[in-house]
Backbone bond lengths (Angstrom), bond angles and torsions (degrees), N, CA, C in turn:
res aa  C-N    CA-C-N  psi(-1)  N-CA   C-N-CA  omega(-1)  CA-C   N-CA-C  phi
1 M - - - 1.445 - - 1.525 108.33 -
2 K 1.327 116.96 135.39 1.452 121.15 178.72 1.510 110.14 -68.38
3 K 1.334 115.27 163.20 1.460 119.84 -179.48 1.518 112.18 -59.40
4 S 1.324 116.95 -45.58 1.471 119.28 -178.33 1.522 110.43 -63.68
5 G 1.313 117.62 -35.90 1.460 121.16 176.79 1.518 112.00 -65.14
6 A 1.323 116.32 -38.23 1.465 120.37 178.65 1.524 110.79 -67.39
7 W 1.316 117.39 -40.68 1.465 120.46 177.87 1.517 110.84 -64.12
8 I 1.313 116.29 -44.21 1.461 120.37 -179.87 1.522 110.02 -63.28
9 M 1.330 116.69 -42.84 1.459 120.84 179.06 1.528 110.54 -62.73
10 T 1.320 117.27 -41.98 1.466 121.09 178.58 1.521 111.33 -61.66
11 I 1.315 116.78 -45.02 1.467 121.03 179.38 1.524 110.71 -63.92
12 L 1.327 116.74 -41.37 1.468 120.23 179.63 1.535 111.12 -64.66
13 V 1.312 117.20 -41.64 1.466 120.21 178.49 1.526 110.20 -63.61
14 C 1.330 117.29 -42.97 1.469 120.67 178.36 1.525 110.94 -62.27
15 L 1.315 116.94 -42.89 1.466 119.93 178.26 1.522 111.43 -65.11
16 L 1.326 117.32 -38.07 1.463 121.01 177.24 1.526 110.57 -63.42
17 V 1.326 117.59 -45.09 1.461 120.95 178.50 1.525 110.17 -62.67
18 L 1.325 116.54 -42.36 1.462 120.45 177.72 1.529 110.68 -61.30
19 F 1.321 116.64 -43.20 1.456 121.23 178.56 1.532 110.86 -62.08
20 L 1.346 117.05 -43.90 1.459 120.82 179.57 1.528 111.78 -63.47
21 V 1.325 116.48 -38.91 1.466 119.72 177.14 1.522 109.74 -64.24
22 L 1.320 116.41 -43.29 1.462 120.36 -178.75 1.531 111.82 -65.50
23 V 1.338 116.94 -34.22 1.466 120.59 -178.89 1.531 110.94 -78.27
24 F 1.332 116.45 -47.94 1.461 119.48 -172.96 1.534 114.13 -90.56
25 L 1.308 117.74 -19.18 1.465 121.91 178.19 1.532 109.25 -131.99
26 P 1.324 117.08 66.28 1.470 119.34 -172.47 1.522 113.97 -62.99
27 G 1.306 118.79 -23.16 1.455 120.64 179.38 1.523 113.36 -74.32
28 M 1.324 116.62 -11.97 1.461 119.92 -176.74 1.530 113.00 -101.89
29 W 1.311 117.93 2.70 1.466 119.51 -173.05 1.525 112.27 -61.31
30 Y 1.326 117.99 -40.13 1.468 119.94 -177.92 1.534 110.48 -65.16
31 G 1.318 117.02 -44.29 1.459 120.75 179.08 1.519 112.32 -62.90
32 V 1.339 115.85 -41.50 1.463 120.48 -179.77 1.524 110.36 -65.13
33 I 1.320 116.94 -46.59 1.464 121.17 -178.22 1.542 110.25 -65.66
34 S 1.338 117.45 -44.43 1.463 119.24 -178.01 1.535 110.95 -68.01
35 Y 1.326 117.11 -39.02 1.461 120.41 178.75 1.530 110.37 -66.11
36 T 1.326 116.64 -41.55 1.466 120.82 178.15 1.519 110.42 -63.07
37 G 1.332 116.38 -45.30 1.461 119.92 179.17 1.522 112.34 -62.99
38 A 1.328 116.86 -41.74 1.468 120.24 179.08 1.528 110.85 -65.21
39 G 1.320 116.59 -40.51 1.467 120.03 178.28 1.517 112.01 -65.12
40 L 1.319 116.58 -41.04 1.462 120.75 178.43 1.524 110.48 -65.67
41 A 1.320 116.74 -43.05 1.470 120.28 178.40 1.523 110.82 -61.81
42 Q 1.316 117.68 -42.65 1.470 121.53 178.83 1.525 110.47 -64.12
43 F 1.319 116.65 -40.80 1.465 122.02 178.53 1.519 110.22 -59.81
44 V 1.330 117.07 -49.69 1.462 121.48 -179.08 1.526 110.17 -65.89
45 W 1.331 116.95 -41.40 1.460 121.89 -179.52 1.530 110.77 -60.20
46 N 1.311 118.17 -38.64 1.464 122.02 -179.91 1.519 112.48 -80.13
47 L 1.311 117.12 -36.65 1.453 120.33 -172.43 1.523 113.34 -82.15
48 A 1.317 119.12 -32.12 1.467 121.41 -177.31 1.532 112.19 -58.34
49 P 1.341 119.49 -49.89 1.469 117.61 178.58 1.523 113.31 -65.32
50 V 1.321 116.81 -31.84 1.462 119.54 178.57 1.523 109.89 -65.09
51 F 1.332 116.67 -45.44 1.462 119.42 178.19 1.523 111.43 -63.21
52 L 1.323 117.31 -37.07 1.459 120.51 177.09 1.528 110.33 -62.65
53 C 1.316 116.71 -47.28 1.473 120.80 179.67 1.521 111.87 -65.62
54 V 1.320 117.25 -39.91 1.464 120.68 178.36 1.529 109.92 -64.35
55 G 1.323 116.57 -41.75 1.469 120.00 178.26 1.517 111.59 -63.08
56 L 1.324 117.08 -43.52 1.462 120.15 178.45 1.521 111.43 -65.62
57 M 1.323 116.27 -40.83 1.464 120.04 178.30 1.527 110.42 -64.72
58 D 1.315 116.68 -37.46 1.462 121.29 179.31 1.526 110.55 -62.32
59 V 1.323 116.89 -38.98 1.460 121.08 -178.00 1.524 111.53 -81.89
60 W 1.310 118.21 -41.74 1.457 121.53 -172.39 1.523 114.26 -82.39
61 V 1.319 118.20 -33.53 1.472 120.29 -176.24 1.531 108.87 -96.73
62 E 1.313 115.53 118.20 1.461 120.91 179.69 1.530 110.23 -72.62
63 K 1.331 114.68 151.91 1.463 119.84 -178.74 1.529 111.37 -60.37
64 D 1.326 117.42 -41.30 1.465 120.30 -179.70 1.527 111.48 -63.13
65 E 1.333 116.07 -38.46 1.456 120.22 178.99 1.532 110.63 -66.08
66 M 1.347 116.22 -43.17 1.467 120.07 179.31 1.516 110.55 -65.79
67 M 1.338 116.89 -39.82 1.466 119.22 178.81 1.524 110.88 -64.01
68 G 1.331 117.00 -34.29 1.456 120.18 177.19 1.520 111.92 -67.72
69 M 1.349 116.01 -36.82 1.464 119.72 -177.75 1.518 112.68 -81.38
70 M 1.364 117.51 -38.23 1.459 120.13 -172.51 1.527 113.59 -134.38
71 G 1.313 118.16 8.86 1.455 121.66 -176.57 1.527 113.20 -79.45
72 N 1.320 115.40 -168.46 1.463 121.41 -175.75 1.522 113.34 -62.61
73 R 1.323 117.76 -27.04 1.463 120.61 -177.96 1.528 112.62 -101.18
74 S 1.315 117.52 11.41 1.467 120.16 -176.07 1.527 112.59 -76.51
75 G 1.324 117.09 -21.69 1.456 121.12 176.36 1.520 114.20 64.37
76 V 1.325 115.13 -143.56 1.459 122.01 -176.08 1.529 110.65 -65.57
77 S 1.321 116.84 -36.72 1.468 119.20 -178.28 1.533 111.13 -63.70
78 G 1.323 117.98 -36.33 1.463 121.11 176.88 1.514 111.96 -65.72
79 A 1.322 116.23 -39.79 1.466 120.16 178.52 1.522 110.81 -65.63
80 F 1.337 116.99 -42.43 1.465 119.34 -179.35 1.526 111.79 -72.68
81 L 1.327 117.94 -33.27 1.463 120.01 174.26 1.525 110.09 -63.80
82 S 1.328 117.03 -42.63 1.466 121.35 177.45 1.521 110.86 -61.77
83 L 1.324 115.91 -43.86 1.461 120.71 178.71 1.525 110.85 -62.37
84 F 1.319 116.67 -45.92 1.461 121.50 -179.31 1.528 110.94 -62.78
85 M 1.332 116.88 -45.70 1.473 120.15 178.46 1.530 110.62 -61.64
86 G 1.315 116.54 -42.38 1.455 120.22 -179.33 1.521 112.69 -65.85
87 M 1.318 116.43 -38.36 1.461 119.53 -178.48 1.531 111.93 -69.22
88 L 1.324 117.37 -25.37 1.459 120.49 -177.68 1.528 113.62 -86.05
89 T 1.312 117.90 -8.63 1.459 119.47 -178.26 1.519 111.06 -71.22
90 A 1.319 113.96 150.90 1.466 119.71 177.49 1.517 108.90 -143.34
91 V 1.325 115.96 41.73 1.459 120.99 -179.56 1.524 108.88 -116.80
92 P 1.328 117.51 160.07 1.471 119.53 176.27 1.533 111.20 -62.09
93 V 1.298 115.43 159.17 1.463 120.99 -176.39 1.528 111.77 -58.72
94 Y 1.335 118.09 -39.74 1.461 119.17 -178.11 1.525 111.64 -64.33
95 A 1.314 118.43 -22.38 1.463 121.33 178.39 1.529 111.73 -79.85
96 L 1.325 117.53 -14.06 1.459 120.82 179.11 1.527 112.06 -77.80
97 L 1.307 116.84 -24.19 1.464 119.71 -174.63 1.527 113.73 -63.97
98 P 1.347 120.36 -41.75 1.475 117.85 175.03 1.530 112.46 -62.53
99 I 1.319 116.83 -33.43 1.464 120.17 179.46 1.526 109.99 -67.46
100 T 1.322 116.85 -45.06 1.465 119.29 179.42 1.524 110.85 -64.96
101 G 1.330 116.45 -36.02 1.465 119.52 176.04 1.520 111.53 -61.35
102 L 1.321 116.60 -41.67 1.462 120.42 178.87 1.526 110.70 -66.92
103 L 1.319 117.01 -40.59 1.468 119.69 178.23 1.527 110.49 -60.64
104 L 1.322 117.26 -41.05 1.469 120.06 177.45 1.527 110.86 -67.27
105 K 1.310 116.53 -41.21 1.471 121.02 -179.72 1.519 111.13 -61.37
106 K 1.317 116.26 -37.62 1.467 121.06 -178.52 1.522 112.50 -83.23
107 G 1.329 118.11 3.12 1.456 121.26 175.07 1.508 115.24 94.40
108 G 1.335 117.40 19.60 1.465 120.07 177.11 1.520 110.58 -65.86
109 R 1.312 116.22 139.45 1.464 121.51 177.82 1.520 109.07 -62.29
110 I 1.315 117.27 140.79 1.461 121.73 -176.05 1.528 111.05 -58.77
111 S 1.313 118.09 -41.83 1.471 118.70 179.15 1.525 110.99 -64.03
112 N 1.329 118.25 -37.03 1.462 120.62 178.57 1.529 111.33 -67.67
113 V 1.313 116.55 -39.00 1.466 120.13 177.31 1.535 109.63 -65.16
114 L 1.319 116.64 -40.00 1.466 120.22 177.98 1.528 111.48 -68.23
115 I 1.327 117.20 -36.52 1.466 120.04 175.77 1.520 109.40 -62.27
116 F 1.331 116.59 -43.84 1.468 120.23 177.45 1.526 110.32 -59.55
117 L 1.310 117.07 -49.13 1.462 121.39 -176.40 1.537 111.28 -64.87
118 C 1.317 117.12 -47.62 1.475 120.48 -178.42 1.525 111.88 -66.12
119 S 1.326 117.28 -41.32 1.465 118.75 -179.88 1.525 110.66 -70.63
120 S 1.329 117.74 -31.41 1.465 120.71 176.29 1.519 111.39 -63.68
121 V 1.303 115.82 -33.21 1.460 120.30 -177.74 1.522 111.58 -83.63
122 S 1.329 117.72 -38.97 1.462 118.16 -167.55 1.519 116.81 -111.55
123 I 1.324 119.10 -22.91 1.473 118.08 -175.80 1.521 112.16 -133.37
124 R 1.300 117.41 39.32 1.462 119.38 178.12 1.521 110.60 -72.64
125 V 1.310 115.59 150.47 1.467 122.53 -175.41 1.525 112.64 -58.51
126 P 1.342 120.20 -46.47 1.473 117.91 179.13 1.531 113.10 -57.30
127 L 1.317 116.82 -36.58 1.459 120.92 177.70 1.535 110.52 -66.82
128 L 1.328 116.67 -42.05 1.462 120.09 178.56 1.524 111.45 -62.47
129 L 1.318 116.94 -42.21 1.465 120.21 179.49 1.527 110.92 -63.48
130 F 1.329 115.82 -40.82 1.462 119.85 177.09 1.528 110.92 -62.74
131 E 1.320 116.86 -44.89 1.467 120.52 -179.33 1.523 111.67 -64.30
132 I 1.319 117.37 -39.78 1.464 120.04 179.00 1.525 110.04 -62.40
133 S 1.340 116.21 -43.05 1.469 118.98 -176.91 1.520 112.63 -73.64
134 S 1.329 117.81 -31.21 1.470 117.87 -176.29 1.521 114.46 -104.09
135 L 1.308 118.51 -27.85 1.462 120.03 -176.12 1.525 113.11 -115.61
136 G 1.309 116.65 -9.33 1.452 120.56 176.85 1.521 113.48 100.17
137 L 1.302 114.21 156.56 1.461 121.06 -177.26 1.529 112.06 -64.97
138 W 1.318 117.85 -39.60 1.467 121.44 -178.65 1.531 111.09 -60.01
139 F 1.332 116.44 -48.15 1.465 119.77 179.37 1.526 110.71 -63.80
140 A 1.333 117.04 -47.72 1.465 120.91 -177.50 1.525 110.94 -61.33
141 A 1.326 117.07 -42.88 1.467 120.33 179.94 1.527 111.13 -66.61
142 S 1.319 116.80 -40.99 1.477 120.45 178.79 1.525 110.90 -62.69
143 R 1.315 116.08 -46.98 1.460 119.73 -179.66 1.523 110.76 -66.02
144 F 1.318 117.43 -39.31 1.460 121.27 179.16 1.526 110.71 -60.20
145 I 1.317 116.53 -47.83 1.470 120.31 -178.22 1.531 110.83 -64.59
146 L 1.329 116.48 -44.34 1.466 119.28 178.38 1.530 111.52 -63.38
147 N 1.328 116.67 -45.23 1.465 119.59 179.79 1.518 111.78 -65.73
148 L 1.315 116.64 -36.10 1.465 120.32 178.16 1.524 109.91 -60.04
149 A 1.321 116.18 -45.81 1.464 120.13 178.52 1.524 110.92 -63.37
150 V 1.326 116.34 -43.77 1.464 120.56 -178.37 1.526 111.07 -65.12
151 V 1.324 117.99 -38.65 1.468 121.32 179.01 1.522 110.19 -58.48
152 F 1.323 116.77 -47.36 1.465 119.74 -179.42 1.524 111.98 -68.85
153 V 1.327 117.26 -39.15 1.465 120.36 178.42 1.533 110.21 -62.67
154 I 1.324 116.83 -45.86 1.471 120.62 179.61 1.519 110.63 -61.58
155 A 1.331 116.78 -48.86 1.469 120.38 -175.59 1.524 111.65 -61.29
156 Y 1.321 116.89 -49.18 1.458 119.01 -176.88 1.527 112.35 -75.27
157 S 1.328 117.76 -29.31 1.463 120.19 176.52 1.527 110.59 -67.00
158 I 1.316 116.53 -46.20 1.467 119.51 -179.94 1.518 110.07 -63.65
159 E 1.331 116.78 -45.21 1.469 118.87 178.92 1.525 111.00 -61.72
160 G 1.321 117.35 -39.30 1.458 120.70 179.57 1.518 113.35 -69.13
161 L 1.333 116.92 -31.30 1.465 120.58 -179.06 1.527 113.17 -83.22
162 L 1.337 117.26 -18.57 1.466 119.65 -179.38 1.522 110.27 -75.22
163 P 1.311 117.42 126.05 1.467 119.19 174.75 1.532 110.46 -66.29
164 E 1.329 116.69 154.20 1.466 121.51 -178.41 1.529 112.04 -55.10
165 Q 1.339 117.18 -42.00 1.471 119.30 -178.07 1.524 110.99 -65.59
166 E 1.339 117.57 -32.58 1.466 121.13 177.57 1.522 110.31 -68.67
167 M 1.334 116.77 -42.17 1.466 119.86 177.67 1.520 110.13 -62.77
168 G 1.317 116.79 -42.99 1.457 119.97 177.10 1.514 111.78 -61.34
169 H 1.326 116.04 -38.65 1.467 120.58 178.18 1.528 111.04 -64.04
170 I 1.325 117.11 -40.33 1.468 120.85 179.41 1.518 109.93 -62.60
171 Y 1.333 117.10 -45.94 1.461 120.38 -179.97 1.523 111.66 -65.41
172 R 1.339 116.85 -44.08 1.481 120.08 179.43 1.515 111.40 -63.55
173 K 1.327 116.86 -44.25 1.465 121.11 -178.85 1.519 110.23 -61.96
174 N 1.314 116.90 -43.25 1.454 120.41 -179.56 1.519 111.18 -67.18
175 K 1.316 116.96 -38.86 1.466 120.47 178.72 1.514 110.72 -66.19
176 N 1.333 117.48 -42.34 1.470 121.57 -179.85 1.515 111.90 -66.99
177 E 1.329 117.83 -41.10 1.459 120.79 -177.73 1.520 111.99 -71.36
178 S 1.315 117.10 -19.95 1.458 118.94 -179.48 1.531 111.35 -87.04
179 G 1.328 116.48 -0.06 1.459 119.92 176.72 1.518 113.27 87.02
180 Q 1.322 116.91 18.65 1.461 118.94 -178.73 1.516 113.02 -103.98
181 G 1.266 118.88 1.70 1.444 114.94 -175.89 1.452 109.75 -159.12
């Protein structure tokens, strides 16, 4: 199924579910509509700045520069830059996907992109600060160290298990979908 067909199908299914709720649970229609509207507003509120930043990064950061910072030859510095960028994020997980797509499009090494994505989800600074204040420094430090190890193990394991043709396919697909090829 093409992408546009999948989107249309998703919207139709959501409308059908909404219709069924309205028919079979008429007392809940206001709650369903208000919750849906609030969720949509939050989604747009979070995603709009991310798309703006991704667009600016796409225009301002040259592919060669990104490959030098996070590409296949970036080494340890690329991994730590990915980790640092991921730890500083404070956006929902769905907002990270356009960023990872751009990193792949610009030639970021797959393990570095995975380090960014995994650290954004599990060891971001706002989460660490919350854990320190509510669960204590010992717990936060223990979880941070364990998650740090797991992030690197996951990233390098996945990159090591991916066949070369699959990695090439990921890069080509991302380049084509971004309108560059």
